[in-house]
mmJSON file of the N, C-alpha and C atoms, coordinates in Angstrom:
{"data_MODEL":{"atom_site":{
"group_PDB":["ATOM","ATOM","ATOM","ATOM","ATOM","ATOM","ATOM","ATOM","ATOM","ATOM","ATOM","ATOM","ATOM","ATOM","ATOM","ATOM","ATOM","ATOM","ATOM","ATOM","ATOM","ATOM","ATOM","ATOM","ATOM","ATOM","ATOM","ATOM","ATOM","ATOM","ATOM","ATOM","ATOM","ATOM","ATOM","ATOM","ATOM","ATOM","ATOM","ATOM","ATOM","ATOM","ATOM","ATOM","ATOM","ATOM","ATOM","ATOM","ATOM","ATOM","ATOM","ATOM","ATOM","ATOM","ATOM","ATOM","ATOM","ATOM","ATOM","ATOM","ATOM","ATOM","ATOM","ATOM","ATOM","ATOM","ATOM","ATOM","ATOM","ATOM","ATOM","ATOM","ATOM","ATOM","ATOM","ATOM","ATOM","ATOM","ATOM","ATOM","ATOM","ATOM","ATOM","ATOM","ATOM","ATOM","ATOM","ATOM","ATOM","ATOM","ATOM","ATOM","ATOM","ATOM","ATOM","ATOM","ATOM","ATOM","ATOM","ATOM","ATOM","ATOM","ATOM","ATOM","ATOM","ATOM","ATOM","ATOM","ATOM","ATOM","ATOM","ATOM","ATOM","ATOM","ATOM","ATOM","ATOM","ATOM","ATOM","ATOM","ATOM","ATOM","ATOM","ATOM","ATOM","ATOM","ATOM","ATOM","ATOM","ATOM","ATOM","ATOM","ATOM","ATOM","ATOM","ATOM","ATOM","ATOM","ATOM","ATOM","ATOM","ATOM","ATOM","ATOM","ATOM","ATOM","ATOM","ATOM","ATOM","ATOM","ATOM","ATOM","ATOM","ATOM","ATOM","ATOM","ATOM","ATOM","ATOM","ATOM","ATOM","ATOM","ATOM","ATOM","ATOM","ATOM","ATOM","ATOM","ATOM","ATOM","ATOM","ATOM","ATOM","ATOM","ATOM","ATOM","ATOM","ATOM","ATOM","ATOM","ATOM","ATOM","ATOM","ATOM","ATOM","ATOM","ATOM","ATOM","ATOM","ATOM","ATOM","ATOM","ATOM","ATOM","ATOM","ATOM","ATOM","ATOM","ATOM","ATOM","ATOM","ATOM","ATOM","ATOM","ATOM","ATOM","ATOM","ATOM","ATOM","ATOM","ATOM","ATOM","ATOM","ATOM","ATOM","ATOM","ATOM","ATOM","ATOM","ATOM","ATOM","ATOM","ATOM","ATOM","ATOM","ATOM","ATOM","ATOM"],
"id":[1,2,3,4,5,6,7,8,9,10,11,12,13,14,15,16,17,18,19,20,21,22,23,24,25,26,27,28,29,30,31,32,33,34,35,36,37,38,39,40,41,42,43,44,45,46,47,48,49,50,51,52,53,54,55,56,57,58,59,60,61,62,63,64,65,66,67,68,69,70,71,72,73,74,75,76,77,78,79,80,81,82,83,84,85,86,87,88,89,90,91,92,93,94,95,96,97,98,99,100,101,102,103,104,105,106,107,108,109,110,111,112,113,114,115,116,117,118,119,120,121,122,123,124,125,126,127,128,129,130,131,132,133,134,135,136,137,138,139,140,141,142,143,144,145,146,147,148,149,150,151,152,153,154,155,156,157,158,159,160,161,162,163,164,165,166,167,168,169,170,171,172,173,174,175,176,177,178,179,180,181,182,183,184,185,186,187,188,189,190,191,192,193,194,195,196,197,198,199,200,201,202,203,204,205,206,207,208,209,210,211,212,213,214,215,216,217,218,219,220,221,222,223,224,225,226,227,228],
"type_symbol":["N","C","C","N","C","C","N","C","C","N","C","C","N","C","C","N","C","C","N","C","C","N","C","C","N","C","C","N","C","C","N","C","C","N","C","C","N","C","C","N","C","C","N","C","C","N","C","C","N","C","C","N","C","C","N","C","C","N","C","C","N","C","C","N","C","C","N","C","C","N","C","C","N","C","C","N","C","C","N","C","C","N","C","C","N","C","C","N","C","C","N","C","C","N","C","C","N","C","C","N","C","C","N","C","C","N","C","C","N","C","C","N","C","C","N","C","C","N","C","C","N","C","C","N","C","C","N","C","C","N","C","C","N","C","C","N","C","C","N","C","C","N","C","C","N","C","C","N","C","C","N","C","C","N","C","C","N","C","C","N","C","C","N","C","C","N","C","C","N","C","C","N","C","C","N","C","C","N","C","C","N","C","C","N","C","C","N","C","C","N","C","C","N","C","C","N","C","C","N","C","C","N","C","C","N","C","C","N","C","C","N","C","C","N","C","C","N","C","C","N","C","C","N","C","C","N","C","C"],
"label_atom_id":["N","CA","C","N","CA","C","N","CA","C","N","CA","C","N","CA","C","N","CA","C","N","CA","C","N","CA","C","N","CA","C","N","CA","C","N","CA","C","N","CA","C","N","CA","C","N","CA","C","N","CA","C","N","CA","C","N","CA","C","N","CA","C","N","CA","C","N","CA","C","N","CA","C","N","CA","C","N","CA","C","N","CA","C","N","CA","C","N","CA","C","N","CA","C","N","CA","C","N","CA","C","N","CA","C","N","CA","C","N","CA","C","N","CA","C","N","CA","C","N","CA","C","N","CA","C","N","CA","C","N","CA","C","N","CA","C","N","CA","C","N","CA","C","N","CA","C","N","CA","C","N","CA","C","N","CA","C","N","CA","C","N","CA","C","N","CA","C","N","CA","C","N","CA","C","N","CA","C","N","CA","C","N","CA","C","N","CA","C","N","CA","C","N","CA","C","N","CA","C","N","CA","C","N","CA","C","N","CA","C","N","CA","C","N","CA","C","N","CA","C","N","CA","C","N","CA","C","N","CA","C","N","CA","C","N","CA","C","N","CA","C","N","CA","C","N","CA","C","N","CA","C","N","CA","C","N","CA","C","N","CA","C","N","CA","C"],
"label_alt_id":[null,null,null,null,null,null,null,null,null,null,null,null,null,null,null,null,null,null,null,null,null,null,null,null,null,null,null,null,null,null,null,null,null,null,null,null,null,null,null,null,null,null,null,null,null,null,null,null,null,null,null,null,null,null,null,null,null,null,null,null,null,null,null,null,null,null,null,null,null,null,null,null,null,null,null,null,null,null,null,null,null,null,null,null,null,null,null,null,null,null,null,null,null,null,null,null,null,null,null,null,null,null,null,null,null,null,null,null,null,null,null,null,null,null,null,null,null,null,null,null,null,null,null,null,null,null,null,null,null,null,null,null,null,null,null,null,null,null,null,null,null,null,null,null,null,null,null,null,null,null,null,null,null,null,null,null,null,null,null,null,null,null,null,null,null,null,null,null,null,null,null,null,null,null,null,null,null,null,null,null,null,null,null,null,null,null,null,null,null,null,null,null,null,null,null,null,null,null,null,null,null,null,null,null,null,null,null,null,null,null,null,null,null,null,null,null,null,null,null,null,null,null,null,null,null,null,null,null],
"label_comp_id":["UNK","UNK","UNK","UNK","UNK","UNK","UNK","UNK","UNK","UNK","UNK","UNK","UNK","UNK","UNK","UNK","UNK","UNK","UNK","UNK","UNK","UNK","UNK","UNK","UNK","UNK","UNK","UNK","UNK","UNK","UNK","UNK","UNK","UNK","UNK","UNK","UNK","UNK","UNK","UNK","UNK","UNK","UNK","UNK","UNK","UNK","UNK","UNK","UNK","UNK","UNK","UNK","UNK","UNK","UNK","UNK","UNK","UNK","UNK","UNK","UNK","UNK","UNK","UNK","UNK","UNK","UNK","UNK","UNK","UNK","UNK","UNK","UNK","UNK","UNK","UNK","UNK","UNK","UNK","UNK","UNK","UNK","UNK","UNK","UNK","UNK","UNK","UNK","UNK","UNK","UNK","UNK","UNK","UNK","UNK","UNK","UNK","UNK","UNK","UNK","UNK","UNK","UNK","UNK","UNK","UNK","UNK","UNK","UNK","UNK","UNK","UNK","UNK","UNK","UNK","UNK","UNK","UNK","UNK","UNK","UNK","UNK","UNK","UNK","UNK","UNK","UNK","UNK","UNK","UNK","UNK","UNK","UNK","UNK","UNK","UNK","UNK","UNK","UNK","UNK","UNK","UNK","UNK","UNK","UNK","UNK","UNK","UNK","UNK","UNK","UNK","UNK","UNK","UNK","UNK","UNK","UNK","UNK","UNK","UNK","UNK","UNK","UNK","UNK","UNK","UNK","UNK","UNK","UNK","UNK","UNK","UNK","UNK","UNK","UNK","UNK","UNK","UNK","UNK","UNK","UNK","UNK","UNK","UNK","UNK","UNK","UNK","UNK","UNK","UNK","UNK","UNK","UNK","UNK","UNK","UNK","UNK","UNK","UNK","UNK","UNK","UNK","UNK","UNK","UNK","UNK","UNK","UNK","UNK","UNK","UNK","UNK","UNK","UNK","UNK","UNK","UNK","UNK","UNK","UNK","UNK","UNK","UNK","UNK","UNK","UNK","UNK","UNK"],
"label_asym_id":["A","A","A","A","A","A","A","A","A","A","A","A","A","A","A","A","A","A","A","A","A","A","A","A","A","A","A","A","A","A","A","A","A","A","A","A","A","A","A","A","A","A","A","A","A","A","A","A","A","A","A","A","A","A","A","A","A","A","A","A","A","A","A","A","A","A","A","A","A","A","A","A","A","A","A","A","A","A","A","A","A","A","A","A","A","A","A","A","A","A","A","A","A","A","A","A","A","A","A","A","A","A","A","A","A","A","A","A","A","A","A","A","A","A","A","A","A","A","A","A","A","A","A","A","A","A","A","A","A","A","A","A","A","A","A","A","A","A","A","A","A","A","A","A","A","A","A","A","A","A","A","A","A","A","A","A","A","A","A","A","A","A","A","A","A","A","A","A","A","A","A","A","A","A","A","A","A","A","A","A","A","A","A","A","A","A","A","A","A","A","A","A","A","A","A","A","A","A","A","A","A","A","A","A","A","A","A","A","A","A","A","A","A","A","A","A","A","A","A","A","A","A","A","A","A","A","A","A"],
"label_entity_id":["1","1","1","1","1","1","1","1","1","1","1","1","1","1","1","1","1","1","1","1","1","1","1","1","1","1","1","1","1","1","1","1","1","1","1","1","1","1","1","1","1","1","1","1","1","1","1","1","1","1","1","1","1","1","1","1","1","1","1","1","1","1","1","1","1","1","1","1","1","1","1","1","1","1","1","1","1","1","1","1","1","1","1","1","1","1","1","1","1","1","1","1","1","1","1","1","1","1","1","1","1","1","1","1","1","1","1","1","1","1","1","1","1","1","1","1","1","1","1","1","1","1","1","1","1","1","1","1","1","1","1","1","1","1","1","1","1","1","1","1","1","1","1","1","1","1","1","1","1","1","1","1","1","1","1","1","1","1","1","1","1","1","1","1","1","1","1","1","1","1","1","1","1","1","1","1","1","1","1","1","1","1","1","1","1","1","1","1","1","1","1","1","1","1","1","1","1","1","1","1","1","1","1","1","1","1","1","1","1","1","1","1","1","1","1","1","1","1","1","1","1","1","1","1","1","1","1","1"],
"label_seq_id":[1,1,1,2,2,2,3,3,3,4,4,4,5,5,5,6,6,6,7,7,7,8,8,8,9,9,9,10,10,10,11,11,11,12,12,12,13,13,13,14,14,14,15,15,15,16,16,16,17,17,17,18,18,18,19,19,19,20,20,20,21,21,21,22,22,22,23,23,23,24,24,24,25,25,25,26,26,26,27,27,27,28,28,28,29,29,29,30,30,30,31,31,31,32,32,32,33,33,33,34,34,34,35,35,35,36,36,36,37,37,37,38,38,38,39,39,39,40,40,40,41,41,41,42,42,42,43,43,43,44,44,44,45,45,45,46,46,46,47,47,47,48,48,48,49,49,49,50,50,50,51,51,51,52,52,52,53,53,53,54,54,54,55,55,55,56,56,56,57,57,57,58,58,58,59,59,59,60,60,60,61,61,61,62,62,62,63,63,63,64,64,64,65,65,65,66,66,66,67,67,67,68,68,68,69,69,69,70,70,70,71,71,71,72,72,72,73,73,73,74,74,74,75,75,75,76,76,76],
"pdbx_PDB_ins_code":[null,null,null,null,null,null,null,null,null,null,null,null,null,null,null,null,null,null,null,null,null,null,null,null,null,null,null,null,null,null,null,null,null,null,null,null,null,null,null,null,null,null,null,null,null,null,null,null,null,null,null,null,null,null,null,null,null,null,null,null,null,null,null,null,null,null,null,null,null,null,null,null,null,null,null,null,null,null,null,null,null,null,null,null,null,null,null,null,null,null,null,null,null,null,null,null,null,null,null,null,null,null,null,null,null,null,null,null,null,null,null,null,null,null,null,null,null,null,null,null,null,null,null,null,null,null,null,null,null,null,null,null,null,null,null,null,null,null,null,null,null,null,null,null,null,null,null,null,null,null,null,null,null,null,null,null,null,null,null,null,null,null,null,null,null,null,null,null,null,null,null,null,null,null,null,null,null,null,null,null,null,null,null,null,null,null,null,null,null,null,null,null,null,null,null,null,null,null,null,null,null,null,null,null,null,null,null,null,null,null,null,null,null,null,null,null,null,null,null,null,null,null,null,null,null,null,null,null],
"Cartn_x":[0.82,0.005,0.845,0.505,1.35,0.987,1.798,1.444,1.366,0.601,0.114,1.668,1.16,2.7,2.018,2.562,1.628,2.613,1.909,2.843,3.482,4.829,5.449,4.83,4.729,4.367,5.37,6.2,6.903,6.577,6.048,5.598,4.043,3.367,1.89,1.601,2.276,2.391,2.626,3.826,4.178,2.781,2.755,1.423,0.411,-0.448,-1.262,-1.427,0.011,0.301,-0.06,0.681,0.61,-1.035,-1.376,-2.933,-3.858,-3.31,-4.451,-3.948,-2.718,-2.483,-2.869,-3.137,-3.665,-5.186,-5.935,-7.097,-7.502,-6.846,-6.805,-6.709,-5.491,-5.37,-4.206,-3.784,-2.744,-3.403,-4.573,-5.008,-5.366,-5.607,-5.829,-7.62,-8.366,-9.421,-10.434,-10.995,-11.567,-12.138,-12.06,-12.447,-13.893,-14.271,-15.793,-16.45,-17.746,-19.027,-18.919,-19.13,-18.506,-17.572,-16.475,-15.524,-15.486,-15.712,-16.007,-16.943,-18.226,-19.016,-18.779,-17.921,-17.348,-16.143,-15.325,-14.358,-15.142,-16.188,-17.288,-17.828,-18.186,-18.508,-17.305,-15.882,-14.921,-15.011,-14.897,-14.514,-15.541,-16.88,-17.983,-17.578,-17.285,-16.856,-15.751,-14.521,-13.498,-14.232,-15.085,-16.079,-16.192,-17.356,-18.263,-17.396,-16.142,-15.189,-14.404,-14.315,-13.193,-14.144,-15.477,-16.715,-15.927,-15.794,-15.456,-14.036,-13.131,-11.893,-12.538,-13.343,-14.161,-14.613,-15.692,-15.717,-14.542,-13.347,-12.521,-12.013,-11.691,-11.03,-11.677,-13.06,-13.751,-13.909,-13.585,-13.752,-12.489,-10.983,-9.949,-9.749,-10.205,-9.763,-11.177,-12.124,-13.385,-14.012,-13.327,-13.949,-15.549,-15.753,-17.326,-17.711,-18.431,-18.645,-18.845,-18.498,-18.811,-20.11,-21.179,-22.42,-23.297,-22.72,-22.982,-22.77,-21.385,-21.005,-21.469,-22.178,-22.979,-24.081,-24.614,-26.11,-26.117,-25.242,-24.966,-23.836,-22.6,-21.799,-21.582,-21.646,-21.782,-22.849,-22.6,-23.968,-24.221,-25.25,-25.798,-24.944],
"Cartn_y":[-1.088,0.066,1.348,2.37,3.332,4.569,4.843,6.011,7.109,8.454,9.514,10.449,10.94,12.244,13.32,14.598,15.855,16.725,17.691,18.312,19.566,19.465,20.878,22.06,23.114,24.098,24.912,24.751,25.743,24.845,23.989,23.231,23.91,24.086,24.087,25.042,26.274,27.262,27.055,25.993,25.599,24.118,23.308,22.944,23.26,24.216,24.94,25.738,26.273,26.676,25.896,24.22,23.365,22.896,22.725,22.042,23.31,24.808,26.08,25.843,25.519,25.579,24.377,23.039,22.046,22.142,22.705,22.808,23.66,24.687,25.739,25.504,24.411,23.672,24.867,26.059,26.527,27.773,28.264,29.225,30.277,30.259,30.971,31.061,30.159,30.094,28.551,28.503,27.207,26.567,24.833,24.343,24.36,24.187,24.388,23.374,23.18,22.732,21.202,20.611,19.558,19.033,19.694,18.927,18.321,19.582,19.454,18.104,18.031,17.062,16.109,15.684,14.501,13.783,14.643,14.63,13.743,14.551,14.03,12.99,12.366,11.315,10.345,10.683,9.476,9.451,10.591,10.526,9.077,9.16,8.412,6.99,6.648,5.199,4.977,5.458,5.272,4.534,5.587,5.036,3.438,3.638,2.468,1.316,1.404,0.387,-0.513,0.916,0.355,0.272,-0.207,0.213,-0.868,-2.309,-2.996,-2.642,-1.962,-1.319,-0.03,0.255,1.937,1.077,-0.368,-0.674,-1.785,-1.748,-2.559,-1.279,-0.179,1.031,1.391,1.279,1.642,0.795,-0.495,-1.513,-1.716,-1.291,-1.115,0.368,1.267,2.341,2.853,2.306,2.607,1.36,-0.105,-0.808,-1.28,-0.663,-0.781,-2.145,-2.955,-4.204,-3.55,-4.189,-4.415,-3.668,-4.547,-4.945,-3.432,-2.849,-1.565,-0.285,-0.453,0.473,0.537,-0.896,-1.022,-0.159,-0.039,0.055,2.021,2.136,3.534,4.681,3.857,4.83,5.048,3.953,3.788,4.286,5.011,4.995,4.083,3.608,2.644,2.744],
"Cartn_z":[0.111,0.039,0.088,-0.867,-0.825,0.136,0.323,1.612,1.396,1.94,1.342,1.244,0.567,0.288,-0.277,0.798,0.436,-0.623,-1.369,-2.48,-1.205,-1.828,-0.996,-1.42,-0.373,-0.332,-1.814,-1.969,-2.834,-4.296,-4.439,-5.566,-6.247,-5.291,-5.652,-6.647,-6.848,-7.698,-9.156,-8.805,-10.372,-10.979,-9.766,-10.591,-10.845,-9.994,-10.56,-11.967,-12.336,-13.474,-14.459,-14.28,-15.467,-15.676,-14.733,-14.175,-15.23,-15.082,-15.784,-17.078,-17.374,-18.802,-19.456,-18.684,-19.743,-19.945,-18.867,-18.89,-19.99,-20.229,-21.601,-22.714,-23.006,-24.052,-24.75,-23.712,-24.414,-24.971,-25.071,-25.69,-24.958,-23.552,-22.397,-22.52,-22.844,-23.082,-22.858,-22.01,-21.753,-22.974,-22.612,-23.989,-24.383,-25.413,-25.468,-24.688,-24.75,-24.36,-24.47,-25.715,-26.365,-26.082,-26.022,-25.083,-23.872,-23.446,-21.616,-21.286,-21.989,-22.27,-22.275,-23.779,-24.133,-22.477,-22.098,-20.748,-19.514,-19.506,-18.387,-18.625,-20.02,-20.671,-20.091,-20.372,-20.706,-18.943,-18.187,-16.92,-15.999,-16.967,-16.218,-16.632,-17.952,-18.491,-17.885,-17.255,-16.32,-15.214,-14.457,-12.959,-13.332,-14.543,-14.672,-14.833,-15.673,-15.846,-14.628,-14.229,-12.858,-11.616,-11.297,-10.502,-9.174,-9.653,-8.585,-7.803,-8.415,-8.069,-6.942,-7.17,-6.293,-4.813,-5.105,-3.91,-3.027,-3.855,-3.442,-2.481,-2.978,-2.303,-0.947,-1.555,-0.115,1.103,0.41,1.824,2.516,1.714,2.226,3.382,2.678,3.299,4.567,4.432,5.186,5.931,5.092,5.944,5.55,4.782,4.285,2.919,3.746,2.961,1.35,0.293,-0.724,-1.125,-0.63,-1.023,-0.472,0.541,1.437,0.7,0.003,-1.021,-2.197,-2.769,-4.324,-3.97,-2.785,-2.179,-1.983,-1.361,-1.156,-1.284,-1.798,-2.252,-3.645,-4.165,-5.946,-6.662,-7.758,-8.386,-9.333,-9.768,-10.443,-12.12],
"occupancy":[1.0,1.0,1.0,1.0,1.0,1.0,1.0,1.0,1.0,1.0,1.0,1.0,1.0,1.0,1.0,1.0,1.0,1.0,1.0,1.0,1.0,1.0,1.0,1.0,1.0,1.0,1.0,1.0,1.0,1.0,1.0,1.0,1.0,1.0,1.0,1.0,1.0,1.0,1.0,1.0,1.0,1.0,1.0,1.0,1.0,1.0,1.0,1.0,1.0,1.0,1.0,1.0,1.0,1.0,1.0,1.0,1.0,1.0,1.0,1.0,1.0,1.0,1.0,1.0,1.0,1.0,1.0,1.0,1.0,1.0,1.0,1.0,1.0,1.0,1.0,1.0,1.0,1.0,1.0,1.0,1.0,1.0,1.0,1.0,1.0,1.0,1.0,1.0,1.0,1.0,1.0,1.0,1.0,1.0,1.0,1.0,1.0,1.0,1.0,1.0,1.0,1.0,1.0,1.0,1.0,1.0,1.0,1.0,1.0,1.0,1.0,1.0,1.0,1.0,1.0,1.0,1.0,1.0,1.0,1.0,1.0,1.0,1.0,1.0,1.0,1.0,1.0,1.0,1.0,1.0,1.0,1.0,1.0,1.0,1.0,1.0,1.0,1.0,1.0,1.0,1.0,1.0,1.0,1.0,1.0,1.0,1.0,1.0,1.0,1.0,1.0,1.0,1.0,1.0,1.0,1.0,1.0,1.0,1.0,1.0,1.0,1.0,1.0,1.0,1.0,1.0,1.0,1.0,1.0,1.0,1.0,1.0,1.0,1.0,1.0,1.0,1.0,1.0,1.0,1.0,1.0,1.0,1.0,1.0,1.0,1.0,1.0,1.0,1.0,1.0,1.0,1.0,1.0,1.0,1.0,1.0,1.0,1.0,1.0,1.0,1.0,1.0,1.0,1.0,1.0,1.0,1.0,1.0,1.0,1.0,1.0,1.0,1.0,1.0,1.0,1.0,1.0,1.0,1.0,1.0,1.0,1.0,1.0,1.0,1.0,1.0,1.0,1.0],
"B_iso_or_equiv":[0.0,0.0,0.0,0.0,0.0,0.0,0.0,0.0,0.0,0.0,0.0,0.0,0.0,0.0,0.0,0.0,0.0,0.0,0.0,0.0,0.0,0.0,0.0,0.0,0.0,0.0,0.0,0.0,0.0,0.0,0.0,0.0,0.0,0.0,0.0,0.0,0.0,0.0,0.0,0.0,0.0,0.0,0.0,0.0,0.0,0.0,0.0,0.0,0.0,0.0,0.0,0.0,0.0,0.0,0.0,0.0,0.0,0.0,0.0,0.0,0.0,0.0,0.0,0.0,0.0,0.0,0.0,0.0,0.0,0.0,0.0,0.0,0.0,0.0,0.0,0.0,0.0,0.0,0.0,0.0,0.0,0.0,0.0,0.0,0.0,0.0,0.0,0.0,0.0,0.0,0.0,0.0,0.0,0.0,0.0,0.0,0.0,0.0,0.0,0.0,0.0,0.0,0.0,0.0,0.0,0.0,0.0,0.0,0.0,0.0,0.0,0.0,0.0,0.0,0.0,0.0,0.0,0.0,0.0,0.0,0.0,0.0,0.0,0.0,0.0,0.0,0.0,0.0,0.0,0.0,0.0,0.0,0.0,0.0,0.0,0.0,0.0,0.0,0.0,0.0,0.0,0.0,0.0,0.0,0.0,0.0,0.0,0.0,0.0,0.0,0.0,0.0,0.0,0.0,0.0,0.0,0.0,0.0,0.0,0.0,0.0,0.0,0.0,0.0,0.0,0.0,0.0,0.0,0.0,0.0,0.0,0.0,0.0,0.0,0.0,0.0,0.0,0.0,0.0,0.0,0.0,0.0,0.0,0.0,0.0,0.0,0.0,0.0,0.0,0.0,0.0,0.0,0.0,0.0,0.0,0.0,0.0,0.0,0.0,0.0,0.0,0.0,0.0,0.0,0.0,0.0,0.0,0.0,0.0,0.0,0.0,0.0,0.0,0.0,0.0,0.0,0.0,0.0,0.0,0.0,0.0,0.0,0.0,0.0,0.0,0.0,0.0,0.0],
"pdbx_formal_charge":[null,null,null,null,null,null,null,null,null,null,null,null,null,null,null,null,null,null,null,null,null,null,null,null,null,null,null,null,null,null,null,null,null,null,null,null,null,null,null,null,null,null,null,null,null,null,null,null,null,null,null,null,null,null,null,null,null,null,null,null,null,null,null,null,null,null,null,null,null,null,null,null,null,null,null,null,null,null,null,null,null,null,null,null,null,null,null,null,null,null,null,null,null,null,null,null,null,null,null,null,null,null,null,null,null,null,null,null,null,null,null,null,null,null,null,null,null,null,null,null,null,null,null,null,null,null,null,null,null,null,null,null,null,null,null,null,null,null,null,null,null,null,null,null,null,null,null,null,null,null,null,null,null,null,null,null,null,null,null,null,null,null,null,null,null,null,null,null,null,null,null,null,null,null,null,null,null,null,null,null,null,null,null,null,null,null,null,null,null,null,null,null,null,null,null,null,null,null,null,null,null,null,null,null,null,null,null,null,null,null,null,null,null,null,null,null,null,null,null,null,null,null,null,null,null,null,null,null],
"auth_seq_id":[1,1,1,2,2,2,3,3,3,4,4,4,5,5,5,6,6,6,7,7,7,8,8,8,9,9,9,10,10,10,11,11,11,12,12,12,13,13,13,14,14,14,15,15,15,16,16,16,17,17,17,18,18,18,19,19,19,20,20,20,21,21,21,22,22,22,23,23,23,24,24,24,25,25,25,26,26,26,27,27,27,28,28,28,29,29,29,30,30,30,31,31,31,32,32,32,33,33,33,34,34,34,35,35,35,36,36,36,37,37,37,38,38,38,39,39,39,40,40,40,41,41,41,42,42,42,43,43,43,44,44,44,45,45,45,46,46,46,47,47,47,48,48,48,49,49,49,50,50,50,51,51,51,52,52,52,53,53,53,54,54,54,55,55,55,56,56,56,57,57,57,58,58,58,59,59,59,60,60,60,61,61,61,62,62,62,63,63,63,64,64,64,65,65,65,66,66,66,67,67,67,68,68,68,69,69,69,70,70,70,71,71,71,72,72,72,73,73,73,74,74,74,75,75,75,76,76,76],
"auth_comp_id":["UNK","UNK","UNK","UNK","UNK","UNK","UNK","UNK","UNK","UNK","UNK","UNK","UNK","UNK","UNK","UNK","UNK","UNK","UNK","UNK","UNK","UNK","UNK","UNK","UNK","UNK","UNK","UNK","UNK","UNK","UNK","UNK","UNK","UNK","UNK","UNK","UNK","UNK","UNK","UNK","UNK","UNK","UNK","UNK","UNK","UNK","UNK","UNK","UNK","UNK","UNK","UNK","UNK","UNK","UNK","UNK","UNK","UNK","UNK","UNK","UNK","UNK","UNK","UNK","UNK","UNK","UNK","UNK","UNK","UNK","UNK","UNK","UNK","UNK","UNK","UNK","UNK","UNK","UNK","UNK","UNK","UNK","UNK","UNK","UNK","UNK","UNK","UNK","UNK","UNK","UNK","UNK","UNK","UNK","UNK","UNK","UNK","UNK","UNK","UNK","UNK","UNK","UNK","UNK","UNK","UNK","UNK","UNK","UNK","UNK","UNK","UNK","UNK","UNK","UNK","UNK","UNK","UNK","UNK","UNK","UNK","UNK","UNK","UNK","UNK","UNK","UNK","UNK","UNK","UNK","UNK","UNK","UNK","UNK","UNK","UNK","UNK","UNK","UNK","UNK","UNK","UNK","UNK","UNK","UNK","UNK","UNK","UNK","UNK","UNK","UNK","UNK","UNK","UNK","UNK","UNK","UNK","UNK","UNK","UNK","UNK","UNK","UNK","UNK","UNK","UNK","UNK","UNK","UNK","UNK","UNK","UNK","UNK","UNK","UNK","UNK","UNK","UNK","UNK","UNK","UNK","UNK","UNK","UNK","UNK","UNK","UNK","UNK","UNK","UNK","UNK","UNK","UNK","UNK","UNK","UNK","UNK","UNK","UNK","UNK","UNK","UNK","UNK","UNK","UNK","UNK","UNK","UNK","UNK","UNK","UNK","UNK","UNK","UNK","UNK","UNK","UNK","UNK","UNK","UNK","UNK","UNK","UNK","UNK","UNK","UNK","UNK","UNK"],
"auth_asym_id":["A","A","A","A","A","A","A","A","A","A","A","A","A","A","A","A","A","A","A","A","A","A","A","A","A","A","A","A","A","A","A","A","A","A","A","A","A","A","A","A","A","A","A","A","A","A","A","A","A","A","A","A","A","A","A","A","A","A","A","A","A","A","A","A","A","A","A","A","A","A","A","A","A","A","A","A","A","A","A","A","A","A","A","A","A","A","A","A","A","A","A","A","A","A","A","A","A","A","A","A","A","A","A","A","A","A","A","A","A","A","A","A","A","A","A","A","A","A","A","A","A","A","A","A","A","A","A","A","A","A","A","A","A","A","A","A","A","A","A","A","A","A","A","A","A","A","A","A","A","A","A","A","A","A","A","A","A","A","A","A","A","A","A","A","A","A","A","A","A","A","A","A","A","A","A","A","A","A","A","A","A","A","A","A","A","A","A","A","A","A","A","A","A","A","A","A","A","A","A","A","A","A","A","A","A","A","A","A","A","A","A","A","A","A","A","A","A","A","A","A","A","A","A","A","A","A","A","A"],
"auth_atom_id":["N","CA","C","N","CA","C","N","CA","C","N","CA","C","N","CA","C","N","CA","C","N","CA","C","N","CA","C","N","CA","C","N","CA","C","N","CA","C","N","CA","C","N","CA","C","N","CA","C","N","CA","C","N","CA","C","N","CA","C","N","CA","C","N","CA","C","N","CA","C","N","CA","C","N","CA","C","N","CA","C","N","CA","C","N","CA","C","N","CA","C","N","CA","C","N","CA","C","N","CA","C","N","CA","C","N","CA","C","N","CA","C","N","CA","C","N","CA","C","N","CA","C","N","CA","C","N","CA","C","N","CA","C","N","CA","C","N","CA","C","N","CA","C","N","CA","C","N","CA","C","N","CA","C","N","CA","C","N","CA","C","N","CA","C","N","CA","C","N","CA","C","N","CA","C","N","CA","C","N","CA","C","N","CA","C","N","CA","C","N","CA","C","N","CA","C","N","CA","C","N","CA","C","N","CA","C","N","CA","C","N","CA","C","N","CA","C","N","CA","C","N","CA","C","N","CA","C","N","CA","C","N","CA","C","N","CA","C","N","CA","C","N","CA","C","N","CA","C","N","CA","C","N","CA","C","N","CA","C","N","CA","C","N","CA","C"],
"pdbx_PDB_model_num":[1,1,1,1,1,1,1,1,1,1,1,1,1,1,1,1,1,1,1,1,1,1,1,1,1,1,1,1,1,1,1,1,1,1,1,1,1,1,1,1,1,1,1,1,1,1,1,1,1,1,1,1,1,1,1,1,1,1,1,1,1,1,1,1,1,1,1,1,1,1,1,1,1,1,1,1,1,1,1,1,1,1,1,1,1,1,1,1,1,1,1,1,1,1,1,1,1,1,1,1,1,1,1,1,1,1,1,1,1,1,1,1,1,1,1,1,1,1,1,1,1,1,1,1,1,1,1,1,1,1,1,1,1,1,1,1,1,1,1,1,1,1,1,1,1,1,1,1,1,1,1,1,1,1,1,1,1,1,1,1,1,1,1,1,1,1,1,1,1,1,1,1,1,1,1,1,1,1,1,1,1,1,1,1,1,1,1,1,1,1,1,1,1,1,1,1,1,1,1,1,1,1,1,1,1,1,1,1,1,1,1,1,1,1,1,1,1,1,1,1,1,1,1,1,1,1,1,1]
}}}
């Protein structure tokens, strides 16, 4: 199991800049609505494709039984 590692304070501005640049696609503008909708759809597919891994993580982190996670924490 990996341990929690915090981002050093002196790196936060650099990381923020990288993320902001990537989000803006280098143009200084947000991605168009269709691109953002597509990204959300891909995120949904990634969640759905890894559903059991999410349940495993909830069990490991919180001791929650898989059935309980399926019923209350994880959307269908």
